[in-house]
N, C-alpha and C positions, 0 to 999 in steps of 0.2 A: 504494499500499500504506500502511495506517495505521501510524503509529510506536506502539511501546508503551515510551515512555521511562519508566523507573523512577527515574532520578536524573540531575541535571544540576548542573554547577558552573562557576564562572568564574574566571579569572585575568586580570589586567590588567598589561601590562608597559609601560614607558616607558624610552627611552634605549638599547634594545637590550641588547648584551652588556656595556655600560658604563652600566648604569641601575638599574632596580629592578622588582620583580614582587611582586604579592600576590594572594592569593585574596580573593573577595567578602567572606568572613567575617574576614579579616585574621589567621586562624590561621598562615598561612604568609606571611611577609613578608621578602623579602630584597633586599639590594643585589647586583647582579651585576656581574662584571667578566671581561674577556677573560683566560683563563689565561695564565700566563708561557710556556707551550710554544707558544702561538699569537700571542705578541707583547705580552701584558700585562705589567704591572709586577711582579706576584706572584700567589700563590695563596691570598691571604687572604680571598678572597670565593668565593661559589658561582657556578656557571655553568650554562647550560642542560643540558649533558651530565650533570652531577651530578643535577640534578633529575629528568632523564629516567631515569637509572639508577636512583634511589630509586623512582620510580613504577613502572617496569617490574619491578623485583625484588619489590616488594609485591604487584603484580598476578599475576605468575607464581606467587609462593608461595601465594597465595590459590587459583590455579587447581589447584595441586597438592592442596591441602586438599579443594577441591570435587571434583576427580576421584577422590580417595581414598574420600571418601564414596559416590560413585556405584558404586565397585567394592568397597565394603564393607571397606575397608582402614583400619586405624588406624595413622597414621604421624605422625612429627614431620618437620618439614623446614626448611631454611634455604637461601635462594636468593640468589646473588650474581650481579649483572649488571654487566658491564664495558662501557662504551660507548667505542668508538673513533672519532676524527675522522680521516679518511683523505683525502689530497689526490687529486683526480681529474685525468685528462688535460686536461680542458678548464678548468683554473684554478677548479674549483668544489670544494666538499667533500662527502664521503659520510659517513654514519654507518654502523658496523658494530657488532654486539652479540655478546657471548660470554655466555651463560646457564649457570651452573654450579649444579646443585641437590644438596644432601646430604639424601637421604630415608632415614629410618631406621624400622625396625619391620616391613619386609617383605624378602623375598629380592631380591637385586640384579636378576634377570631381571624380577621384577614391578616393581621400581622403574623399570627402564628402560621398560616398557610404561606405567607411570603417567606418567613424564616426557614420553613422546610424546603421551599423552592431554591432559595438562595444556597442552603447547604448541598442541595443535589447538583448545583451548577458550579459552585465554587472549586476552581481547580486545586486549591490546598486540600478541601475536604475530600474531593474525590481521590486524590493521591493517598491521602492518610487512612481512609475508610478501611482497607483492607486489614490493617495490623494495629492501629491506634485507637484507643478508647477516647471518643469525643462526645462531650455532652454540649448540646446546643439548646439554649433557652431564651426567652424574652425576659427583659428586665422587668 
């Protein structure tokens, strides 16, 4: 099947959790450190989970707007994504996400339908569904 790519970007990391990461255009350029809760010295730097939460929240909120347009709704929305790192039985780590959206401008029952629609079309949600626990709810 032929790919119909409409956008690509790159980020490069070195040093892992105690290193640095930047996008190819250098608009995002961070030093990263292990968070204190996971054995790091402090929380004065960003970490992969924070970057992931930002990206997922932005993408999901965009999906709400896109789904609203498809359903002829005029809404305002704000999406918060909380990423959790959970210890697994086999000494590995798992990610879990809580997505909370505040959708204004339509009835709550319509907002709930819109939220489900957004979750079904959000590229991040679709990519994560097979193996990640994701809770999605209205504020």
